[in-house]
Phi, psi and omega in degrees: 000141181277134176259105185263108172044049174077014180301320182293342180270358181293151177276069181222156173300149181304325181298324178285323176298317179297323178297317178298313181295319179302327180265011174057040178261148173243175185301317182299317179297317181297316180297323184277353181272150168289147183301319181293328175291321177296316178300317179296315182297317182274354182056050180226174180291153178305316182297322178294317178298322179294319177298316179299312182296319178296321178297317179295316179298317179295321180289329180286334181276341184302312179299322180294319179296322178297316179297320180294323178294321179294329181284336184289000000 
């Protein structure tokens, strides 16, 4: 299985991670998509796409939050 840009490290069920990988999406693409476009691309419900996008955004913010804590 291909590990695409940290997709496997997301706080999501494996079935959703596999869906993302199956559709060849990476974190940057997911963040830059509108939720309804993501839902269409992944062929999933709007609410599921929103959960996926929020998980990706939260995982992308963790390194920045860690760096900010170190500066304090």
